[in-house]
SERO-4910 file (N, C-alpha, C, O; in steps of 0.05 Angstrom, whole numbers):
BEGIN
 pado doro    nc1    nc2    nc3   cac1   cac2   cac3    cc1    cc2    cc3    oc1    oc2    oc3
  Met    A   2124   3172   1726   2108   3154   1742   2082   3148   1728   2071   3165   1714
  Ser    A   2072   3124   1732   2048   3116   1718   2034   3094   1733   2046   3080   1749
  Leu    A   2008   3090   1727   1992   3070   1740   1973   3058   1719   1959   3073   1705
  Gln    A   1973   3032   1716   1955   3019   1697   1944   2993   1710   1959   2976   1719
  Leu    A   1918   2991   1710   1904   2968   1721   1890   2953   1699   1874   2965   1684
  Thr    A   1895   2927   1698   1881   2909   1679   1862   2891   1694   1872   2876   1712
  Ile    A   1837   2891   1688   1818   2873   1701   1819   2846   1687   1814   2844   1663
  Leu    A   1826   2825   1702   1826   2798   1691   1799   2784   1696   1789   2769   1679
  Gly    A   1789   2788   1720   1763   2777   1727   1750   2795   1747   1763   2808   1763
  Cys    A   1723   2796   1747   1709   2816   1765   1682   2807   1773   1666   2824   1782
  His    A   1676   2781   1771   1649   2771   1779   1651   2755   1805   1673   2746   1813
  Ser    A   1629   2752   1818   1629   2739   1844   1623   2709   1842   1612   2699   1822
  Ala    A   1631   2695   1863   1624   2667   1867   1635   2648   1846   1658   2640   1847
  Thr    A   1619   2640   1826   1627   2618   1809   1634   2628   1781   1622   2647   1770
  Pro    A   1655   2616   1769   1661   2622   1741   1639   2614   1722   1625   2594   1726
  Arg    A   1634   2630   1701   1614   2624   1681   1627   2628   1654   1650   2635   1652
  Val    A   1612   2623   1632   1623   2624   1606   1637   2650   1600   1660   2649   1590
  Asn    A   1625   2672   1607   1638   2698   1601   1640   2714   1627   1640   2739   1626
  Ala    A   1643   2701   1649   1645   2715   1675   1667   2701   1691   1665   2677   1698
  Phe    A   1688   2716   1698   1711   2705   1712   1713   2717   1740   1708   2741   1743
  Pro    A   1719   2701   1760   1722   2711   1787   1746   2730   1790   1762   2734   1771
  Thr    A   1748   2742   1813   1766   2765   1817   1796   2760   1812   1807   2740   1822
  Ser    A   1808   2777   1796   1837   2778   1792   1843   2803   1777   1829   2811   1759
  Gln    A   1866   2816   1785   1874   2841   1772   1905   2841   1769   1919   2829   1785
  Tyr    A   1913   2855   1749   1942   2859   1744   1948   2889   1745   1936   2905   1731
  Leu    A   1966   2896   1763   1972   2924   1768   2001   2931   1761   2019   2917   1770
  Glu    A   2004   2951   1744   2030   2962   1738   2031   2990   1750   2015   3008   1743
  Ile    A   2050   2994   1768   2053   3020   1782   2082   3027   1786   2097   3012   1799
  Asn    A   2090   3049   1774   2118   3058   1776   2138   3036   1768   2158   3032   1781
  Asn    A   2131   3023   1746   2148   3002   1735   2150   2977   1752   2169   2961   1749
  Gln    A   2132   2974   1771   2129   2949   1786   2104   2934   1777   2085   2947   1766
  His    A   2104   2908   1780   2082   2891   1769   2072   2873   1791   2087   2857   1803
  Phe    A   2045   2874   1796   2033   2859   1818   2008   2845   1808   1993   2855   1791
  Leu    A   2003   2821   1819   1978   2806   1814   1962   2808   1840   1972   2803   1862
  Ile    A   1937   2816   1837   1919   2819   1860   1896   2800   1858   1880   2801   1839
  Asp    A   1894   2782   1877   1875   2760   1877   1879   2741   1853   1891   2749   1833
  Cys    A   1869   2717   1856   1875   2697   1836   1853   2676   1835   1857   2653   1842
  Gly    A   1830   2684   1826   1808   2665   1823   1813   2645   1801   1832   2648   1786
  Glu    A   1796   2625   1799   1799   2605   1777   1800   2619   1750   1785   2638   1745
  Gly    A   1817   2609   1733   1819   2620   1706   1838   2643   1703   1840   2655   1681
  Thr    A   1851   2651   1725   1868   2675   1724   1890   2672   1703   1895   2690   1687
  Gln    A   1903   2649   1703   1926   2647   1684   1916   2646   1655   1931   2655   1637
  Arg    A   1892   2636   1650   1881   2638   1623   1876   2667   1615   1883   2675   1593
  Gln    A   1866   2682   1634   1861   2711   1629   1887   2726   1625   1889   2745   1610
  Met    A   1907   2718   1640   1934   2731   1637   1944   2727   1609   1955   2745   1597
  Arg    A   1941   2703   1598   1950   2698   1571   1933   2713   1551   1943   2725   1531
  Lys    A   1907   2713   1555   1888   2727   1537   1895   2757   1535   1894   2768   1513
  Tyr    A   1901   2769   1557   1906   2798   1557   1935   2805   1559   1943   2827   1566
  Lys    A   1952   2785   1552   1981   2789   1548   1995   2801   1572   2010   2820   1570
  Val    A   1989   2789   1595   2003   2796   1620   2028   2780   1621   2027   2755   1619
  Gly    A   2051   2793   1624   2076   2778   1625   2080   2762   1650   2083   2774   1672
  Phe    A   2079   2736   1648   2082   2719   1672   2108   2725   1687   2108   2726   1712
  Ser    A   2130   2729   1673   2156   2732   1685   2159   2758   1700   2177   2761   1716
  Lys    A   2141   2778   1695   2144   2804   1708   2134   2803   1737   2140   2821   1752
  Ile    A   2117   2783   1743   2105   2783   1770   2122   2769   1790   2129   2745   1787
  Asp    A   2129   2783   1811   2144   2771   1834   2129   2774   1860   2138   2764   1881
  His    A   2105   2787   1859   2090   2791   1884   2060   2787   1878   2049   2799   1859
  Ile    A   2048   2769   1893   2019   2763   1890   2005   2770   1916   2014   2761   1938
  Phe    A   1983   2785   1915   1968   2793   1938   1941   2780   1938   1925   2785   1919
  Ile    A   1935   2764   1958   1909   2751   1960   1893   2764   1983   1903   2766   2006
  Ser    A   1868   2773   1977   1853   2787   1997   1841   2769   2018   1842   2775   2042
  His    A   1832   2745   2010   1820   2726   2030   1819   2699   2016   1823   2696   1992
  Leu    A   1812   2679   2032   1815   2651   2023   1788   2639   2013   1785   2615   2015
  His    A   1770   2655   2004   1747   2645   1990   1755   2637   1961   1773   2650   1949
  Gly    A   1743   2616   1951   1752   2605   1926   1753   2624   1902   1771   2622   1886
  Asp    A   1734   2642   1900   1733   2660   1877   1755   2681   1878   1756   2698   1860
  His    A   1772   2680   1898   1794   2699   1900   1821   2685   1903   1842   2698   1903
  Phe    A   1820   2658   1906   1844   2644   1914   1849   2618   1899   1872   2609   1897
  Tyr    A   1828   2605   1888   1831   2578   1878   1848   2576   1852   1855   2554   1844
  Gly    A   1854   2598   1840   1872   2597   1816   1901   2598   1823   1918   2595   1806
  Leu    A   1908   2603   1849   1936   2607   1857   1953   2582   1853   1975   2584   1842
  Val    A   1943   2559   1862   1959   2534   1860   1965   2528   1831   1987   2520   1824
  Gly    A   1945   2531   1814   1949   2525   1786   1969   2544   1773   1986   2535   1757
  Leu    A   1968   2569   1781   1987   2588   1770   2015   2582   1779   2034   2583   1763
  Leu    A   2019   2576   1805   2045   2569   1815   2056   2544   1802   2080   2541   1796
  Ser    A   2039   2524   1797   2047   2500   1784   2056   2506   1755   2076   2494   1746
  Thr    A   2042   2523   1742   2050   2531   1714   2077   2545   1715   2094   2540   1697
  Tyr    A   2082   2561   1734   2108   2574   1737   2130   2552   1739   2152   2555   1728
  Gly    A   2124   2531   1754   2143   2509   1756   2148   2496   1729   2171   2490   1722
  Ile    A   2127   2491   1714   2129   2479   1687   2146   2497   1669   2161   2487   1652
  Leu    A   2143   2523   1673   2159   2542   1657   2187   2546   1667   2202   2564   1658
  Ser    A   2195   2530   1687   2222   2530   1699   2229   2557   1711   2252   2566   1708
  Arg    A   2210   2569   1724   2216   2593   1738   2238   2589   1759   2238   2568   1773
  Glu    A   2256   2608   1762   2277   2606   1782   2275   2628   1803   2284   2625   1825
  Lys    A   2264   2651   1795   2262   2674   1813   2243   2667   1836   2223   2652   1832
  Glu    A   2249   2677   1860   2231   2673   1882   2204   2688   1878   2203   2708   1864
  Met    A   2183   2678   1890   2157   2690   1888   2147   2697   1916   2148   2680   1934
  His    A   2138   2722   1920   2128   2731   1946   2097   2730   1945   2085   2741   1926
  Ile    A   2085   2717   1964   2056   2714   1965   2046   2725   1992   2055   2716   2013
  Tyr    A   2027   2743   1990   2016   2757   2014   1987   2749   2016   1972   2749   1997
  Gly    A   1979   2741   2040   1951   2733   2044   1946   2725   2073   1964   2725   2089
  Pro    A   1921   2717   2079   1914   2710   2107   1929   2686   2117   1938   2669   2102
  Lys    A   1932   2685   2143   1944   2662   2156   1930   2637   2147   1906   2635   2148
  Gly    A   1946   2617   2139   1935   2592   2128   1940   2588   2099   1939   2566   2088
  Ile    A   1947   2610   2085   1952   2609   2056   1976   2592   2050   1977   2578   2029
  Lys    A   1997   2593   2067   2021   2577   2062   2015   2547   2063   2023   2533   2045
  Asn    A   2002   2539   2084   1997   2510   2087   1978   2500   2065   1983   2479   2054
  Ala    A   1957   2515   2059   1938   2507   2038   1952   2504   2011   1947   2485   1997
  Thr    A   1969   2523   2005   1983   2523   1979   2003   2501   1977   2004   2486   1957
  Leu    A   2020   2499   1997   2042   2479   1995   2032   2451   1997   2043   2433   1984
  Gln    A   2010   2446   2012   1999   2419   2013   1989   2410   1986   1993   2387   1978
  Met    A   1975   2428   1972   1964   2421   1946   1987   2416   1926   1986   2397   1910
  Leu    A   2008   2433   1927   2030   2429   1909   2045   2403   1915   2055   2389   1897
  Lys    A   2046   2396   1941   2059   2371   1949   2044   2346   1940   2057   2329   1928
  Val    A   2018   2345   1945   2003   2321   1938   2001   2317   1908   1997   2295   1898
  Ser    A   2003   2339   1893   2002   2338   1864   2029   2334   1851   2032   2332   1827
  Glu    A   2049   2332   1869   2077   2329   1859   2084   2350   1838   2093   2344   1816
  Ser    A   2078   2375   1845   2082   2397   1826   2111   2401   1819   2129   2393   1834
  His    A   2116   2413   1796   2143   2419   1787   2153   2445   1798   2175   2454   1791
  Ala    A   2137   2458   1815   2145   2485   1825   2167   2482   1845   2162   2476   1868
  Lys    A   2192   2487   1836   2215   2484   1853   2227   2510   1862   2246   2511   1878
  Phe    A   2217   2532   1851   2228   2559   1858   2219   2565   1887   2201   2554   1898
  Asn    A   2233   2584   1898   2228   2591   1926   2203   2608   1929   2200   2629   1915
  Met    A   2185   2600   1946   2160   2615   1951   2162   2626   1979   2165   2611   1999
  Ile    A   2160   2652   1981   2161   2666   2007   2134   2676   2014   2123   2694   2001
  Phe    A   2122   2664   2035   2095   2671   2043   2096   2692   2065   2111   2690   2084
  His    A   2079   2713   2062   2076   2734   2082   2047   2731   2093   2029   2743   2081
  Glu    A   2044   2717   2114   2017   2712   2125   2008   2735   2143   2023   2745   2159
  Leu    A   1984   2743   2138   1973   2767   2152   1951   2759   2172   1935   2740   2167
  Ser    A   1951   2773   2194   1930   2768   2214   1921   2793   2229   1902   2793   2244
  Ser    A   1935   2816   2225   1929   2840   2239   1902   2852   2229   1896   2851   2205
  Lys    A   1887   2863   2247   1862   2876   2240   1866   2907   2237   1847   2921   2234
  Glu    A   1891   2915   2239   1898   2943   2235   1913   2946   2208   1926   2926   2200
  Ser    A   1912   2969   2196   1927   2973   2171   1957   2972   2177   1966   2984   2196
  Glu    A   1972   2957   2160   2000   2954   2165   2015   2955   2138   2005   2947   2117
  Leu    A   2040   2964   2139   2058   2964   2116   2068   2936   2112   2080   2925   2130
  Ile    A   2064   2924   2088   2072   2896   2084   2093   2894   2062   2105   2873   2059
  Phe    A   2096   2915   2046   2117   2914   2025   2126   2942   2019   2111   2962   2020
  Glu    A   2152   2945   2015   2163   2971   2008   2190   2968   1994   2207   2952   2003
  Asp    A   2194   2982   1973   2220   2984   1960   2224   3013   1952   2210   3031   1962
  Asp    A   2242   3019   1934   2248   3047   1927   2227   3058   1908   2229   3082   1900
  Lys    A   2208   3041   1899   2188   3051   1879   2160   3051   1890   2145   3070   1883
  Val    A   2153   3032   1906   2125   3028   1914   2123   3019   1943   2141   3004   1953
  Ser    A   2102   3027   1957   2095   3015   1983   2067   3003   1982   2050   3012   1966
  Val    A   2063   2983   1998   2036   2969   1999   2028   2967   2028   2042   2956   2045
  Arg    A   2004   2976   2034   1992   2974   2060   1966   2958   2058   1953   2957   2037
  Thr    A   1959   2945   2080   1933   2930   2081   1911   2950   2087   1915   2970   2100
  Ile    A   1887   2942   2077   1862   2957   2084   1844   2937   2097   1831   2921   2083
  Pro    A   1842   2936   2124   1826   2916   2137   1796   2919   2129   1785   2941   2131
  Leu    A   1784   2897   2121   1757   2897   2112   1740   2879   2130   1750   2867   2148
  Asn    A   1714   2879   2125   1695   2864   2142   1679   2845   2124   1659   2852   2112
  His    A   1688   2820   2123   1675   2799   2108   1670   2775   2125   1676   2776   2149
  Arg    A   1661   2753   2114   1654   2730   2130   1679   2715   2140   1678   2701   2160
  Val    A   1702   2720   2127   1727   2709   2136   1747   2733   2136   1741   2754   2126
  Tyr    A   1770   2729   2149   1790   2750   2151   1798   2759   2123   1805   2743   2106
  Thr    A   1796   2785   2118   1799   2797   2092   1814   2823   2093   1809   2840   2111
  Asn    A   1831   2828   2074   1845   2853   2071   1842   2863   2042   1842   2848   2023
  Gly    A   1839   2889   2039   1844   2903   2014   1873   2911   2014   1888   2907   2034
  Tyr    A   1882   2924   1993   1910   2933   1991   1912   2961   1979   1898   2967   1960
  Leu    A   1929   2977   1991   1934   3004   1981   1963   3005   1970   1982   3001   1984
  Phe    A   1965   3011   1944   1990   3012   1929   1996   3042   1924   1980   3056   1913
  Thr    A   2020   3051   1933   2027   3079   1931   2055   3082   1920   2074   3069   1930
  Glu    A   2058   3098   1899   2084   3104   1889   2101   3119   1909   2091   3134   1925
  Lys    A   2127   3115   1908   2145   3131   1924   2150   3157   1908   2154   3157   1884
  Glu    A   2150   3179   1923   2156   3204   1910   2185   3205   1900   2203   3197   1914
  Lys    A   2188   3216   1876   2215   3219   1865   2228   3244   1876   2214   3262   1887
  Ala    A   2254   3246   1873   2269   3269   1883   2260   3294   1867   2251   3292   1844
  Arg    A   2263   3317   1880   2257   3342   1866   2276   3346   1843   2299   3337   1844
  Lys    A   2267   3359   1822   2284   3364   1799   2298   3391   1801   2287   3410   1813
  Leu    A   2322   3393   1791   2338   3417   1793   2326   3438   1774   2320   3432   1751
  His    A   2323   3462   1784   2314   3485   1767   2339   3499   1757   2348   3519   1770
  Met    A   2350   3490   1735   2377   3499   1726   2377   3529   1719   2397   3542   1723
  Asp    A   2356   3539   1709   2355   3567   1702   2359   3584   1727   2374   3604   1727
  Asn    A   2346   3577   1749   2349   3592   1774   2377   3587   1787   2389   3605   1798
  Ile    A   2386   3562   1785   2412   3555   1797   2434   3571   1784   2453   3579   1797
  Ser    A   2431   3575   1758   2452   3590   1743   2455   3619   1752   2475   3632   1745
  Asn    A   2436   3629   1767   2437   3656   1777   2457   3658   1801   2463   3680   1810
  Tyr    A   2465   3635   1811   2483   3635   1835   2509   3621   1828   2511   3597   1828
  Val    A   2530   3637   1822   2556   3625   1815   2568   3610   1838   2586   3594   1835
  Glu    A   2559   3616   1863   2570   3603   1886   2561   3573   1888   2573   3558   1903
  Ile    A   2539   3566   1874   2529   3539   1876   2545   3521   1858   2548   3526   1833
  Asp    A   2557   3500   1869   2574   3482   1854   2559   3456   1848   2539   3450   1861
  Arg    A   2568   3441   1828   2555   3416   1821   2555   3397   1845   2537   3380   1848
  Ala    A   2574   3400   1863   2575   3383   1887   2551   3387   1905   2545   3371   1922
  Asp    A   2538   3410   1902   2514   3416   1918   2489   3404   1908   2468   3404   1921
  Tyr    A   2489   3393   1883   2465   3385   1870   2450   3363   1885   2425   3364   1887
  Leu    A   2464   3343   1896   2451   3322   1910   2435   3332   1934   2413   3323   1939
  Asn    A   2448   3350   1949   2434   3361   1972   2410   3377   1964   2389   3377   1978
  Ile    A   2412   3392   1942   2390   3408   1933   2367   3390   1925   2344   3395   1931
  Lys    A   2373   3368   1910   2352   3349   1901   2339   3336   1925   2316   3328   1924
  Ala    A   2354   3333   1947   2344   3321   1971   2326   3340   1987   2314   3332   2008
  Gly    A   2324   3365   1978   2306   3384   1991   2319   3405   2009   2306   3419   2023
  Lys    A   2345   3406   2009   2360   3424   2027   2363   3452   2015   2366   3455   1990
  Asp    A   2361   3472   2032   2367   3499   2023   2397   3502   2019   2413   3485   2028
  Val    A   2405   3524   2006   2433   3530   2002   2441   3556   2018   2427   3576   2016
  Ile    A   2462   3554   2033   2472   3577   2047   2497   3588   2032   2517   3574   2030
  Leu    A   2494   3612   2022   2516   3625   2006   2538   3635   2025   2533   3638   2049
  Pro    A   2562   3639   2015   2584   3649   2032   2577   3675   2047   2588   3681   2068
  Thr    A   2558   3691   2036   2550   3716   2049   2531   3711   2072   2524   3729   2087
  Gly    A   2522   3685   2075   2503   3679   2096   2474   3679   2086   2456   3671   2101
  Glu    A   2470   3688   2062   2443   3688   2050   2434   3660   2046   2449   3643   2036
  Ile    A   2409   3655   2053   2397   3628   2049   2380   3629   2024   2361   3645   2021
  Val    A   2386   3611   2005   2370   3608   1981   2351   3584   1986   2360   3561   1988
  Pro    A   2325   3589   1987   2306   3567   1993   2305   3546   1971   2308   3552   1948
  Asn    A   2302   3522   1980   2302   3499   1961   2280   3503   1940   2283   3494   1917
  Ser    A   2257   3514   1948   2235   3518   1929   2243   3535   1905   2230   3533   1884
  Glu    A   2263   3551   1908   2273   3568   1886   2291   3553   1867   2294   3559   1844
  Leu    A   2304   3532   1878   2325   3518   1863   2315   3491   1851   2329   3479   1836
  Thr    A   2291   3483   1858   2281   3457   1849   2252   3460   1838   2238   3480   1843
  Ile    A   2244   3439   1823   2217   3436   1813   2205   3412   1826   2217   3390   1826
  Ser    A   2181   3415   1836   2168   3392   1850   2163   3369   1830   2155   3375   1807
  Pro    A   2167   3344   1838   2161   3322   1820   2131   3318   1818   2115   3330   1833
  Lys    A   2123   3303   1799   2094   3296   1796   2085   3282   1821   2099   3267   1834
  Lys    A   2060   3288   1829   2049   3276   1853   2048   3246   1850   2040   3235   1829
  Ala    A   2055   3232   1871   2055   3203   1871   2027   3192   1867   2008   3203   1879
  Leu    A   2025   3171   1851   1999   3159   1845   1992   3137   1865   2011   3125   1877
  Ser    A   1967   3130   1868   1959   3109   1887   1934   3095   1877   1918   3105   1862
  Tyr    A   1933   3069   1885   1910   3052   1877   1901   3036   1902   1918   3024   1916
  Ala    A   1875   3036   1907   1864   3021   1930   1846   2999   1919   1827   3004   1904
  Phe    A   1851   2974   1928   1835   2951   1921   1820   2942   1945   1832   2934   1965
  Cys    A   1793   2945   1944   1776   2937   1966   1759   2913   1958   1739   2916   1944
  Ser    A   1768   2890   1966   1755   2865   1959   1729   2862   1975   1718   2882   1984
  Asp    A   1720   2837   1978   1694   2832   1991   1693   2844   2018   1710   2839   2035
  Thr    A   1672   2860   2022   1669   2873   2048   1641   2884   2051   1628   2892   2031
  Ser    A   1631   2885   2075   1607   2901   2080   1614   2930   2081   1638   2937   2081
  Tyr    A   1595   2947   2081   1599   2976   2081   1616   2983   2106   1608   2977   2129
  Lys    A   1639   2995   2102   1658   3000   2124   1671   3027   2122   1693   3030   2111
  Pro    A   1657   3048   2131   1667   3075   2128   1693   3081   2142   1707   3100   2135
  Asp    A   1701   3064   2161   1727   3070   2175   1751   3064   2157   1774   3069   2166
  Ile    A   1748   3055   2133   1771   3052   2114   1776   3079   2100   1797   3082   2088
  Ile    A   1758   3098   2103   1761   3123   2088   1788   3137   2093   1800   3146   2074
  Pro    A   1796   3140   2119   1822   3153   2123   1846   3139   2110   1865   3152   2102
  Ile    A   1844   3113   2106   1866   3098   2094   1868   3103   2064   1889   3105   2053
  Ile    A   1844   3106   2051   1844   3109   2022   1839   3138   2013   1834   3142   1989
  Lys    A   1840   3156   2031   1834   3184   2025   1850   3194   2001   1875   3192   2001
  Asn    A   1836   3206   1982   1848   3219   1958   1864   3200   1940   1880   3210   1924
  Val    A   1859   3174   1941   1873   3157   1921   1863   3164   1893   1841   3173   1889
  Asn    A   1881   3159   1874   1874   3165   1846   1853   3146   1835   1835   3154   1820
  Leu    A   1855   3120   1843   1837   3100   1832   1829   3081   1854   1846   3071   1869
  Leu    A   1803   3076   1857   1793   3058   1877   1776   3037   1864   1758   3043   1848
  Tyr    A   1782   3012   1869   1765   2989   1862   1750   2981   1888   1763   2976   1908
  His    A   1724   2981   1887   1708   2973   1910   1687   2953   1901   1672   2959   1882
  Glu    A   1685   2931   1915   1665   2912   1908   1637   2923   1910   1631   2940   1927
  Ala    A   1619   2914   1892   1591   2922   1892   1576   2897   1883   1567   2895   1860
  Thr    A   1572   2879   1901   1560   2853   1894   1530   2856   1887   1519   2842   1870
  Phe    A   1517   2875   1901   1488   2878   1898   1481   2907   1891   1496   2926   1896
  Leu    A   1457   2910   1880   1445   2936   1877   1431   2943   1904   1428   2927   1921
  Ala    A   1423   2969   1906   1413   2978   1931   1387   2964   1940   1381   2964   1964
  Asp    A   1372   2953   1921   1347   2939   1928   1352   2914   1944   1333   2903   1956
  Arg    A   1377   2904   1945   1384   2880   1961   1404   2887   1982   1421   2871   1989
  Glu    A   1401   2910   1994   1419   2918   2016   1416   2899   2039   1436   2894   2054
  Asp    A   1392   2887   2043   1389   2868   2064   1406   2843   2060   1418   2833   2079
  Leu    A   1408   2834   2035   1424   2811   2029   1454   2818   2030   1471   2801   2039
  Ala    A   1461   2842   2022   1489   2851   2025   1498   2851   2054   1520   2842   2060
  Lys    A   1481   2860   2071   1487   2861   2100   1490   2833   2111   1508   2827   2126
  Lys    A   1472   2815   2102   1472   2787   2112   1497   2772   2104   1509   2757   2119
  Thr    A   1506   2777   2079   1529   2763   2068   1555   2778   2070   1576   2769   2062
  Lys    A   1554   2801   2083   1577   2819   2087   1590   2827   2060   1613   2823   2056
  His    A   1572   2838   2043   1581   2849   2018   1571   2878   2017   1559   2888   2036
  Ser    A   1576   2892   1995   1568   2920   1992   1549   2923   1968   1549   2906   1950
  Thr    A   1534   2945   1968   1518   2952   1945   1534   2973   1928   1554   2984   1938
  Ser    A   1524   2978   1904   1537   2998   1887   1535   3026   1900   1554   3042   1898
  Lys    A   1513   3032   1913   1510   3058   1926   1529   3061   1949   1540   3082   1954
  Gln    A   1533   3039   1964   1552   3040   1987   1580   3044   1977   1596   3059   1989
  Ala    A   1588   3031   1955   1615   3034   1944   1618   3063   1935   1639   3075   1939
  Ala    A   1597   3074   1923   1599   3102   1913   1601   3121   1937   1615   3142   1935
  Gln    A   1588   3115   1959   1589   3133   1982   1617   3133   1994   1627   3154   2002
  Ile    A   1630   3109   1994   1658   3108   2003   1675   3125   1985   1692   3140   1995
  Ala    A   1672   3123   1959   1688   3138   1940   1684   3168   1944   1703   3183   1944
  Lys    A   1659   3176   1948   1653   3204   1952   1666   3215   1977   1679   3236   1977
  Asp    A   1662   3201   1999   1672   3210   2025   1703   3209   2026   1715   3226   2040
  Ala    A   1715   3191   2011   1744   3189   2010   1756   3208   1990   1781   3211   1988
  Glu    A   1739   3221   1974   1748   3241   1954   1768   3228   1935   1789   3240   1930
  Val    A   1762   3205   1924   1780   3191   1906   1777   3203   1878   1758   3217   1872
  Gly    A   1797   3197   1861   1796   3207   1833   1776   3192   1816   1760   3205   1802
  Gln    A   1776   3166   1818   1757   3150   1801   1750   3124   1816   1767   3113   1830
  Leu    A   1725   3116   1813   1716   3091   1826   1711   3070   1804   1699   3076   1783
  Val    A   1719   3046   1809   1713   3023   1793   1698   3003   1810   1708   2995   1831
  Val    A   1674   2995   1801   1659   2975   1817   1660   2948   1802   1662   2947   1778
  Gly    A   1658   2927   1818   1658   2900   1807   1649   2880   1827   1637   2887   1848
  His    A   1654   2854   1822   1645   2831   1838   1615   2828   1838   1602   2823   1858
  Tyr    A   1604   2831   1814   1575   2830   1810   1563   2802   1816   1574   2782   1808
  Ser    A   1541   2802   1830   1526   2778   1834   1515   2767   1807   1507   2783   1790
  Gly    A   1515   2741   1804   1505   2729   1780   1475   2733   1775   1465   2727   1753
  Arg    A   1461   2743   1795   1432   2747   1792   1425   2770   1774   1403   2772   1764
  Tyr    A   1446   2787   1768   1441   2811   1752   1450   2806   1723   1474   2799   1719
  Lys    A   1433   2809   1704   1440   2805   1676   1450   2830   1663   1464   2829   1643
  Asp    A   1443   2853   1674   1451   2879   1662   1469   2894   1682   1458   2907   1701
  Ile    A   1495   2891   1679   1513   2904   1699   1514   2934   1696   1525   2948   1714
  Ser    A   1503   2945   1674   1503   2974   1672   1487   2987   1694   1491   3011   1700
  Leu    A   1469   2972   1706   1453   2983   1729   1471   2990   1752   1465   3009   1767
  Phe    A   1493   2976   1756   1512   2983   1777   1524   3010   1773   1526   3026   1792
  Gln    A   1532   3016   1749   1544   3042   1743   1523   3064   1746   1528   3085   1758
  Lys    A   1499   3059   1735   1478   3079   1736   1471   3086   1765   1468   3110   1772
  Glu    A   1470   3066   1782   1463   3071   1810   1485   3085   1825   1480   3104   1840
  Ala    A   1510   3077   1820   1533   3089   1834   1536   3119   1826   1543   3136   1842
  Lys    A   1531   3125   1800   1535   3152   1790   1516   3172   1804   1521   3196   1804
  Glu    A   1494   3162   1815   1476   3180   1830   1490   3193   1854   1482   3214   1863
  Ile    A   1511   3179   1863   1526   3189   1887   1554   3199   1879   1563   3220   1888
  Phe    A   1567   3183   1861   1595   3190   1853   1596   3188   1823   1596   3166   1812
  Glu    A   1598   3211   1810   1596   3212   1781   1617   3197   1767   1612   3183   1747
  Asn    A   1642   3199   1776   1664   3186   1761   1667   3157   1768   1687   3148   1780
  Thr    A   1647   3142   1761   1646   3113   1766   1647   3097   1740   1633   3104   1721
  Glu    A   1664   3077   1740   1666   3059   1716   1660   3030   1725   1663   3023   1749
  Leu    A   1653   3014   1706   1649   2985   1711   1674   2969   1706   1688   2973   1686
  Ala    A   1680   2951   1723   1701   2931   1718   1690   2911   1698   1667   2901   1701
  Glu    A   1706   2904   1678   1699   2884   1658   1724   2870   1650   1745   2883   1647
  Pro    A   1723   2843   1645   1748   2829   1637   1762   2842   1613   1749   2847   1592
  Gly    A   1787   2847   1616   1803   2859   1595   1803   2889   1595   1819   2901   1580
  Lys    A   1787   2901   1611   1786   2931   1612   1810   2941   1627   1819   2931   1647
  Val    A   1822   2963   1616   1846   2975   1627   1840   3003   1636   1827   3019   1623
  Phe    A   1849   3009   1660   1847   3036   1672   1874   3048   1675   1892   3036   1688
  Lys    A   1878   3072   1664   1904   3085   1665   1901   3111   1680   1882   3126   1677
  Val    A   1922   3117   1696   1923   3143   1710   1950   3156   1702   1956   3178   1711
***
């Protein structure tokens, strides 16, 4: 099992020469997801060698332009590339109409099937699940309806401890599936051999939490508790907490407090306001509360 996050864009509001709005590429347990799609996303995908064909699921946090306006262009490009596989798109109610209308009036070549999963619940809900990964929403508090997303690997089956199994001639190969599924073995004598003796625990499932634009919201902590990697927006430094509150964003210290209270493995901050020329200040400030803090930067890769 593995987790790798590539930052495609991590700045707020408007694209600039060397600053791209929010977009991320997540590889988790051999699944591939695109998270948010600000302007310039597909350019960044090409720059950082993200495989277009690998993505079948796109998650949009909210319908502000710096998180969403690159979607229509990307879908149109998929059409030009003659994509045939269906694409699943998750986002707030309204995303389907907005996207399809733009593709329609532009007479886009996108003919592949697009399946929209429109979200409206203010409670955390399971929105995707297969045999490798599950995805839940993280309800956030922004100026418009917004969700973060929690990606969690599915735990693999326990591994057979063959050295210990060989001590019991009564155990047959036909028992292996039940043992891997966690069942104890009852010998002909009635003795119970505990599963913990016959198996080896798999590696702990990895998890990633993406918390897009939001004001300080401590009630998300139970949802993201103990995640390996947390991205949390930090639009402002603590000296502009008043502005963060007014615009429903967070400061770097608030992001760090969330990380500390949730006992996460590592924090990544991003979504920097353009008013700051030195983004290292965000890391410096966050580290005062949560030491294992890194800065999001275009092209930067985080591996767990």
